[in-house]
DRENTORKOL-3810 file (N, C-alpha, C; in nm, 4 decimals):
REM DRENTORKOL-3810
@n.u->0.0821; n.v->-0.1190; n.w->0.0000; ca.u->0.0000; ca.v->0.0000; ca.w->0.0000; c.u->0.0867; c.v->0.1256; c.w->0.0000
@n.u->0.1991; n.v->0.1189; n.w->0.0704; ca.u->0.2886; ca.v->0.2344; ca.w->0.0718; c.u->0.3504; c.v->0.2579; c.w->-0.0642
@n.u->0.3905; n.v->0.1516; n.w->-0.1306; ca.u->0.4593; ca.v->0.1638; ca.w->-0.2593; c.u->0.3725; c.v->0.2298; c.w->-0.3657
@n.u->0.2428; n.v->0.2063; n.w->-0.3600; ca.u->0.1555; ca.v->0.2666; ca.w->-0.4613; c.u->0.0909; c.v->0.3965; c.w->-0.4116
@n.u->0.1311; n.v->0.4400; n.w->-0.2914; ca.u->0.0826; ca.v->0.5671; ca.w->-0.2389; c.u->-0.0635; c.v->0.5679; c.w->-0.1993
@n.u->-0.1174; n.v->0.4514; n.w->-0.1698; ca.u->-0.2601; ca.v->0.4419; ca.w->-0.1426; c.u->-0.3001; c.v->0.5044; c.w->-0.0090
@n.u->-0.2255; n.v->0.4754; n.w->0.0980; ca.u->-0.2689; ca.v->0.5209; ca.w->0.2298; c.u->-0.1701; c.v->0.6053; c.w->0.3103
@n.u->-0.0443; n.v->0.6146; n.w->0.2750; ca.u->0.0518; ca.v->0.6797; ca.w->0.3639; c.u->0.0177; c.v->0.8225; c.w->0.4048
@n.u->-0.0470; n.v->0.8997; n.w->0.3197; ca.u->-0.0734; ca.v->1.0401; ca.w->0.3509; c.u->-0.2153; c.v->1.0651; c.w->0.4017
@n.u->-0.2965; n.v->0.9639; n.w->0.4061; ca.u->-0.4354; ca.v->0.9797; ca.w->0.4494; c.u->-0.4389; c.v->1.0056; c.w->0.5994
@n.u->-0.5223; n.v->1.0985; n.w->0.6440; ca.u->-0.5294; ca.v->1.1330; ca.w->0.7862; c.u->-0.6706; c.v->1.1218; c.w->0.8429
@n.u->-0.7620; n.v->1.0605; n.w->0.7723; ca.u->-0.8977; ca.v->1.0429; ca.w->0.8228; c.u->-0.9101; c.v->0.9114; c.w->0.8980
@n.u->-1.0307; n.v->0.8613; n.w->0.9053; ca.u->-1.0588; ca.v->0.7327; ca.w->0.9700; c.u->-1.0719; c.v->0.6277; c.w->0.8604
@n.u->-1.0019; n.v->0.5171; n.w->0.8763; ca.u->-1.0093; ca.v->0.4068; ca.w->0.7817; c.u->-1.0716; c.v->0.2874; c.w->0.8532
@n.u->-1.1820; n.v->0.2383; n.w->0.7997; ca.u->-1.2487; ca.v->0.1202; ca.w->0.8545; c.u->-1.2003; c.v->0.0004; c.w->0.7748
@n.u->-1.1511; n.v->-0.1001; n.w->0.8445; ca.u->-1.0901; ca.v->-0.2141; ca.w->0.7768; c.u->-1.1048; c.v->-0.3406; c.w->0.8589
@n.u->-1.0553; n.v->-0.4509; n.w->0.8031; ca.u->-1.0546; ca.v->-0.5772; ca.w->0.8760; c.u->-0.9346; c.v->-0.5762; c.w->0.9711
@n.u->-0.8955; n.v->-0.6902; n.w->1.0189; ca.u->-0.7892; ca.v->-0.6981; ca.w->1.1188; c.u->-0.6516; c.v->-0.7236; c.w->1.0579
@n.u->-0.6360; n.v->-0.6937; n.w->0.9299; ca.u->-0.5088; ca.v->-0.7167; ca.w->0.8637; c.u->-0.4036; c.v->-0.6288; c.w->0.9294
@n.u->-0.3018; n.v->-0.6909; n.w->0.9832; ca.u->-0.2022; ca.v->-0.6224; ca.w->1.0649; c.u->-0.1305; c.v->-0.5089; c.w->0.9913
@n.u->-0.1129; n.v->-0.5208; n.w->0.8619; ca.u->-0.0421; ca.v->-0.4178; ca.w->0.7855; c.u->-0.1080; c.v->-0.2808; c.w->0.7965
@n.u->-0.2395; n.v->-0.2773; n.w->0.8112; ca.u->-0.3080; ca.v->-0.1488; ca.w->0.8242; c.u->-0.2649; c.v->-0.0734; c.w->0.9497
@n.u->-0.2294; n.v->-0.1476; n.w->1.0536; ca.u->-0.1973; ca.v->-0.0846; ca.w->1.1809; c.u->-0.0649; c.v->-0.0085; c.w->1.1773
@n.u->0.0140; n.v->-0.0265; n.w->1.0723; ca.u->0.1387; ca.v->0.0472; ca.w->1.0572; c.u->0.1157; c.v->0.1917; c.w->1.0143
@n.u->-0.0026; n.v->0.2227; n.w->0.9666; ca.u->-0.0325; ca.v->0.3573; ca.w->0.9196; c.u->-0.0833; c.v->0.4436; c.w->1.0347
@n.u->-0.0620; n.v->0.5751; n.w->1.0225; ca.u->-0.0927; ca.v->0.6668; ca.w->1.1313; c.u->-0.2307; c.v->0.7303; c.w->1.1238
@n.u->-0.3203; n.v->0.6779; n.w->1.0417; ca.u->-0.4557; ca.v->0.7296; ca.w->1.0421; c.u->-0.5338; c.v->0.6683; c.w->1.1573
@n.u->-0.6531; n.v->0.7200; n.w->1.1828; ca.u->-0.7383; ca.v->0.6615; ca.w->1.2861; c.u->-0.8001; c.v->0.5335; c.w->1.2309
@n.u->-0.8089; n.v->0.4319; n.w->1.3149; ca.u->-0.8573; ca.v->0.3012; ca.w->1.2717; c.u->-0.9967; c.v->0.2736; c.w->1.3263
@n.u->-1.0780; n.v->0.2119; n.w->1.2437; ca.u->-1.2052; ca.v->0.1570; ca.w->1.2854; c.u->-1.2132; c.v->0.0171; c.w->1.2272
@n.u->-1.2600; n.v->-0.0768; n.w->1.3062; ca.u->-1.2695; ca.v->-0.2137; ca.w->1.2560; c.u->-1.4083; c.v->-0.2384; c.w->1.1989
@n.u->-1.4122; n.v->-0.3052; n.w->1.0876; ca.u->-1.5358; ca.v->-0.3387; ca.w->1.0182; c.u->-1.6219; c.v->-0.4274; c.w->1.1086
@n.u->-1.7476; n.v->-0.3882; n.w->1.1284; ca.u->-1.8354; ca.v->-0.4651; ca.w->1.2170; c.u->-1.8622; c.v->-0.6055; c.w->1.1651
@n.u->-1.8676; n.v->-0.6248; n.w->1.0340; ca.u->-1.8890; ca.v->-0.7602; ca.w->0.9802; c.u->-1.7715; c.v->-0.8504; c.w->1.0173
@n.u->-1.6499; n.v->-0.7982; n.w->1.0062; ca.u->-1.5327; ca.v->-0.8765; ca.w->1.0451; c.u->-1.5291; c.v->-0.8975; c.w->1.1962
@n.u->-1.5662; n.v->-0.7938; n.w->1.2708; ca.u->-1.5697; ca.v->-0.8058; ca.w->1.4159; c.u->-1.6697; c.v->-0.9128; c.w->1.4584
@n.u->-1.7887; n.v->-0.9134; n.w->1.3995; ca.u->-1.8879; ca.v->-1.0157; ca.w->1.4334; c.u->-1.8375; c.v->-1.1558; c.w->1.4008
@n.u->-1.7704; n.v->-1.1698; n.w->1.2877; ca.u->-1.7148; ca.v->-1.3002; ca.w->1.2513; c.u->-1.6127; c.v->-1.3467; c.w->1.3552
@n.u->-1.5284; n.v->-1.2557; n.w->1.4017; ca.u->-1.4296; ca.v->-1.2898; ca.w->1.5044; c.u->-1.4973; c.v->-1.3265; c.w->1.6365
@n.u->-1.6020; n.v->-1.2536; n.w->1.6725; ca.u->-1.6731; ca.v->-1.2841; ca.w->1.7963; c.u->-1.7415; c.v->-1.4206; c.w->1.7893
@n.u->-1.7977; n.v->-1.4544; n.w->1.6742; ca.u->-1.8582; ca.v->-1.5874; ca.w->1.6571; c.u->-1.7525; c.v->-1.6952; c.w->1.6718
@n.u->-1.6354; n.v->-1.6724; n.w->1.6142; ca.u->-1.5256; ca.v->-1.7690; ca.w->1.6288; c.u->-1.4884; c.v->-1.7850; c.w->1.7764
@n.u->-1.4746; n.v->-1.6734; n.w->1.8480; ca.u->-1.4376; ca.v->-1.6798; ca.w->1.9897; c.u->-1.5413; c.v->-1.7596; c.w->2.0687
@n.u->-1.6672; n.v->-1.7411; n.w->2.0353; ca.u->-1.7736; ca.v->-1.8130; ca.w->2.1053; c.u->-1.7749; c.v->-1.9613; c.w->2.0691
@n.u->-1.7738; n.v->-1.9909; n.w->1.9401; ca.u->-1.7867; ca.v->-2.1302; ca.w->1.8971; c.u->-1.6613; c.v->-2.2127; c.w->1.9238
@n.u->-1.5452; n.v->-2.1568; n.w->1.9024; ca.u->-1.4212; ca.v->-2.2333; ca.w->1.9146; c.u->-1.3609; c.v->-2.2295; c.w->2.0540
@n.u->-1.3768; n.v->-2.1175; n.w->2.1214; ca.u->-1.3118; ca.v->-2.1010; ca.w->2.2517; c.u->-1.4105; c.v->-2.0918; c.w->2.3673
@n.u->-1.5390; n.v->-2.1093; n.w->2.3352; ca.u->-1.6453; ca.v->-2.1133; ca.w->2.4377; c.u->-1.6479; c.v->-1.9878; c.w->2.5238
@n.u->-1.6327; n.v->-1.8715; n.w->2.4612; ca.u->-1.6343; ca.v->-1.7452; ca.w->2.5324; c.u->-1.7721; c.v->-1.6814; c.w->2.5206
@n.u->-1.8546; n.v->-1.6992; n.w->2.6244; ca.u->-1.9915; ca.v->-1.6483; ca.w->2.6227; c.u->-1.9972; c.v->-1.4967; c.w->2.6040
@n.u->-1.9015; n.v->-1.4249; n.w->2.6604; ca.u->-1.9003; ca.v->-1.2797; ca.w->2.6487; c.u->-1.8956; c.v->-1.2380; c.w->2.5014
@n.u->-1.8260; n.v->-1.3156; n.w->2.4176; ca.u->-1.8130; ca.v->-1.2808; ca.w->2.2757; c.u->-1.9488; c.v->-1.2901; c.w->2.2063
@n.u->-2.0265; n.v->-1.3921; n.w->2.2388; ca.u->-2.1613; ca.v->-1.4063; ca.w->2.1815; c.u->-2.2492; c.v->-1.2894; c.w->2.2250
@n.u->-2.2400; n.v->-1.2562; n.w->2.3539; ca.u->-2.3201; ca.v->-1.1460; ca.w->2.4081; c.u->-2.2809; c.v->-1.0125; c.w->2.3438
@n.u->-2.1513; n.v->-0.9916; n.w->2.3229; ca.u->-2.1059; ca.v->-0.8677; ca.w->2.2598; c.u->-2.1532; c.v->-0.8599; c.w->2.1149
@n.u->-2.1507; n.v->-0.9714; n.w->2.0439; ca.u->-2.2032; ca.v->-0.9737; ca.w->1.9076; c.u->-2.3509; c.v->-0.9365; c.w->1.9048
@n.u->-2.4277; n.v->-0.9898; n.w->1.9988; ca.u->-2.5697; ca.v->-0.9550; ca.w->2.0080; c.u->-2.5903; c.v->-0.8082; c.w->2.0400
@n.u->-2.5074; n.v->-0.7547; n.w->2.1278; ca.u->-2.5183; ca.v->-0.6133; ca.w->2.1613; c.u->-2.4865; c.v->-0.5255; c.w->2.0399
@n.u->-2.3838; n.v->-0.5614; n.w->1.9638; ca.u->-2.3504; ca.v->-0.4849; ca.w->1.8433; c.u->-2.4664; c.v->-0.4859; c.w->1.7436
@n.u->-2.5325; n.v->-0.6004; n.w->1.7296; ca.u->-2.6475; ca.v->-0.6079; ca.w->1.6388; c.u->-2.7625; c.v->-0.5203; c.w->1.6876
@n.u->-2.7879; n.v->-0.5217; n.w->1.8202; ca.u->-2.8945; ca.v->-0.4365; ca.w->1.8748; c.u->-2.8605; c.v->-0.2886; c.w->1.8576
@n.u->-2.7319; n.v->-0.2552; n.w->1.8713; ca.u->-2.6903; ca.v->-0.1164; ca.w->1.8512; c.u->-2.7157; c.v->-0.0732; c.w->1.7068
@n.u->-2.6862; n.v->-0.1610; n.w->1.6122; ca.u->-2.7092; ca.v->-0.1284; ca.w->1.4713; c.u->-2.8582; c.v->-0.1034; c.w->1.4459
@n.u->-2.9429; n.v->-0.1889; n.w->1.5040; ca.u->-3.0869; ca.v->-0.1747; ca.w->1.4855; c.u->-3.1411; c.v->-0.0480; c.w->1.5522
@n.u->-3.0700; n.v->0.0025; n.w->1.6532; ca.u->-3.1185; ca.v->0.1152; ca.w->1.7325; c.u->-3.0468; c.v->0.2457; c.w->1.7015
@n.u->-2.9729; n.v->0.2511; n.w->1.5930; ca.u->-2.8865; ca.v->0.3667; ca.w->1.5674; c.u->-2.9627; c.v->0.4987; c.w->1.5689
@n.u->-3.0818; n.v->0.5047; n.w->1.5159; ca.u->-3.1599; ca.v->0.6282; ca.w->1.5169; c.u->-3.1953; c.v->0.6726; c.w->1.6576
@n.u->-3.2337; n.v->0.5787; n.w->1.7418; ca.u->-3.2699; ca.v->0.6086; ca.w->1.8808; c.u->-3.1474; c.v->0.6571; c.w->1.9576
@n.u->-3.0357; n.v->0.5888; n.w->1.9377; ca.u->-2.9143; ca.v->0.6213; ca.w->2.0116; c.u->-2.8657; c.v->0.7618; c.w->1.9772
@n.u->-2.8764; n.v->0.8007; n.w->1.8521; ca.u->-2.8325; ca.v->0.9345; ca.w->1.8119; c.u->-2.9116; c.v->1.0434; c.w->1.8840
@n.u->-3.0350; n.v->1.0128; n.w->1.9197; ca.u->-3.1226; ca.v->1.1120; ca.w->1.9826; c.u->-3.1253; c.v->1.1007; c.w->2.1348
@n.u->-3.0636; n.v->0.9992; n.w->2.1908; ca.u->-3.0771; ca.v->0.9749; ca.w->2.3344; c.u->-2.9421; c.v->0.9492; c.w->2.3996
@n.u->-2.9023; n.v->1.0385; n.w->2.4876; ca.u->-2.7776; ca.v->1.0181; ca.w->2.5624; c.u->-2.7913; c.v->0.9003; c.w->2.6587
@n.u->-2.9113; n.v->0.8760; n.w->2.7068; ca.u->-2.9336; ca.v->0.7632; ca.w->2.7976; c.u->-2.9104; c.v->0.6319; c.w->2.7237
@n.u->-2.9664; n.v->0.6189; n.w->2.6031; ca.u->-2.9464; ca.v->0.4970; ca.w->2.5249; c.u->-2.7988; c.v->0.4769; c.w->2.4950
@n.u->-2.7286; n.v->0.5836; n.w->2.4606; ca.u->-2.5858; ca.v->0.5739; ca.w->2.4337; c.u->-2.5110; c.v->0.5269; c.w->2.5584
@n.u->-2.5481; n.v->0.5794; n.w->2.6736; ca.u->-2.4834; ca.v->0.5400; ca.w->2.7986; c.u->-2.5088; c.v->0.3928; c.w->2.8297
@n.u->-2.6313; n.v->0.3466; n.w->2.8063; ca.u->-2.6649; ca.v->0.2060; ca.w->2.8314; c.u->-2.5811; c.v->0.1151; c.w->2.7418
@n.u->-2.5718; n.v->0.1480; n.w->2.6133; ca.u->-2.4904; ca.v->0.0680; ca.w->2.5229; c.u->-2.3432; c.v->0.0731; c.w->2.5628
@n.u->-2.2955; n.v->0.1893; n.w->2.6014; ca.u->-2.1550; ca.v->0.2034; ca.w->2.6418; c.u->-2.1249; c.v->0.1176; c.w->2.7643
@n.u->-2.2163; n.v->0.1183; n.w->2.8615; ca.u->-2.1972; ca.v->0.0343; ca.w->2.9800; c.u->-2.1979; c.v->-0.1141; c.w->2.9430
@n.u->-2.2867; n.v->-0.1521; n.w->2.8514; ca.u->-2.2906; ca.v->-0.2918; ca.w->2.8070; c.u->-2.1609; c.v->-0.3341; c.w->2.7416
@n.u->-2.1086; n.v->-0.2500; n.w->2.6545; ca.u->-1.9819; ca.v->-0.2817; ca.w->2.5873; c.u->-1.8695; c.v->-0.2924; c.w->2.6893
@n.u->-1.8618; n.v->-0.1960; n.w->2.7811; ca.u->-1.7567; ca.v->-0.1972; ca.w->2.8826; c.u->-1.7635; c.v->-0.3233; c.w->2.9670
@n.u->-1.8838; n.v->-0.3606; n.w->3.0071; ca.u->-1.9023; ca.v->-0.4799; ca.w->3.0897; c.u->-1.8589; c.v->-0.6066; c.w->3.0151
@n.u->-1.9004; n.v->-0.6195; n.w->2.8893; ca.u->-1.8665; ca.v->-0.7397; ca.w->2.8127; c.u->-1.7182; c.v->-0.7458; c.w->2.7799
@n.u->-1.6557; n.v->-0.6324; n.w->2.7521; ca.u->-1.5115; ca.v->-0.6321; ca.w->2.7266; c.u->-1.4343; c.v->-0.6659; c.w->2.8538
@n.u->-1.4854; n.v->-0.6220; n.w->2.9687; ca.u->-1.4234; ca.v->-0.6602; ca.w->3.0963; c.u->-1.4344; c.v->-0.8100; c.w->3.1170
@n.u->-1.5507; n.v->-0.8676; n.w->3.0878; ca.u->-1.5673; ca.v->-1.0132; ca.w->3.0972; c.u->-1.4662; c.v->-1.0839; c.w->3.0070
@n.u->-1.4499; n.v->-1.0337; n.w->2.8859; ca.u->-1.3541; ca.v->-1.0934; ca.w->2.7931; c.u->-1.2122; c.v->-1.0840; c.w->2.8443
@n.u->-1.1756; n.v->-0.9682; n.w->2.8979; ca.u->-1.0397; ca.v->-0.9507; ca.w->2.9510; c.u->-1.0147; c.v->-1.0448; c.w->3.0685
@n.u->-1.1139; n.v->-1.0613; n.w->3.1550; ca.u->-1.0997; ca.v->-1.1532; ca.w->3.2677; c.u->-1.0878; c.v->-1.2974; c.w->3.2199
@n.u->-1.1640; n.v->-1.3328; n.w->3.1159; ca.u->-1.1556; ca.v->-1.4669; ca.w->3.0598; c.u->-1.0152; c.v->-1.4929; c.w->3.0054
@n.u->-0.9659; n.v->-1.3985; n.w->2.9268; ca.u->-0.8350; ca.v->-1.4147; ca.w->2.8641; c.u->-0.7238; c.v->-1.4165; c.w->2.9685
@n.u->-0.7356; n.v->-1.3344; n.w->3.0735; ca.u->-0.6334; ca.v->-1.3289; ca.w->3.1784; c.u->-0.6174; c.v->-1.4626; c.w->3.2491
@n.u->-0.7241; n.v->-1.5408; n.w->3.2544; ca.u->-0.7193; ca.v->-1.6697; ca.w->3.3220; c.u->-0.6750; c.v->-1.7839; c.w->3.2327
@n.u->-0.6383; n.v->-1.7568; n.w->3.1084; ca.u->-0.5998; ca.v->-1.8614; ca.w->3.0129; c.u->-0.4487; c.v->-1.8730; c.w->3.0023
@n.u->-0.4012; n.v->-1.9852; n.w->2.9515; ca.u->-0.2563; ca.v->-2.0042; ca.w->2.9344; c.u->-0.1954; c.v->-1.9007; c.w->2.8399
@n.u->-0.0662; n.v->-1.8796; n.w->2.8539; ca.u->0.0057; ca.v->-1.7806; ca.w->2.7730; c.u->-0.0100; c.v->-1.8074; c.w->2.6237
@n.u->-0.0163; n.v->-1.9326; n.w->2.5832; ca.u->-0.0277; ca.v->-1.9650; ca.w->2.4404; c.u->-0.1552; c.v->-1.9054; c.w->2.3811
@n.u->-0.2648; n.v->-1.9104; n.w->2.4546; ca.u->-0.3896; ca.v->-1.8521; ca.w->2.4067; c.u->-0.3767; c.v->-1.7008; c.w->2.3971
@n.u->-0.3165; n.v->-1.6391; n.w->2.4998; ca.u->-0.2990; ca.v->-1.4943; ca.w->2.4978; c.u->-0.2142; c.v->-1.4509; c.w->2.3800
@n.u->-0.1100; n.v->-1.5253; n.w->2.3475; ca.u->-0.0240; ca.v->-1.4910; ca.w->2.2337; c.u->-0.1015; c.v->-1.5080; c.w->2.1038
@n.u->-0.1797; n.v->-1.6138; n.w->2.0914; ca.u->-0.2579; ca.v->-1.6378; ca.w->1.9712; c.u->-0.3555; c.v->-1.5245; c.w->1.9480
@n.u->-0.4077; n.v->-1.4652; n.w->2.0571; ca.u->-0.5068; ca.v->-1.3592; ca.w->2.0457; c.u->-0.4421; c.v->-1.2215; c.w->2.0368
@n.u->-0.3091; n.v->-1.2165; n.w->2.0252; ca.u->-0.2356; ca.v->-1.0897; ca.w->2.0112; c.u->-0.2514; c.v->-0.9964; c.w->2.1304
@n.u->-0.2472; n.v->-1.0492; n.w->2.2512; ca.u->-0.2556; ca.v->-0.9612; ca.w->2.3678; c.u->-0.1338; c.v->-0.9802; c.w->2.4550
END
């Protein structure tokens, strides 16, 4: 991407998958929700992480409620608390796993 000048000078937000090469660029990153949902399903099905399934469901409900959330600070706060809680559950799950799992998950 650098050689063809595609992204090196861009300074906006780039939404992408989890391809590590993108993280070398200095723009703001956003992860594609379709890719994120796929990763969460994998975490749930393969690693039995219930928090990942719950977070995927919350992301879907947020998408369905986007109009309401834009108009309501309370709804935004509720979703934010849900995300924080589920990510904390995930971090606690990962912290209790062997180092090999943590390395595989890039943490």
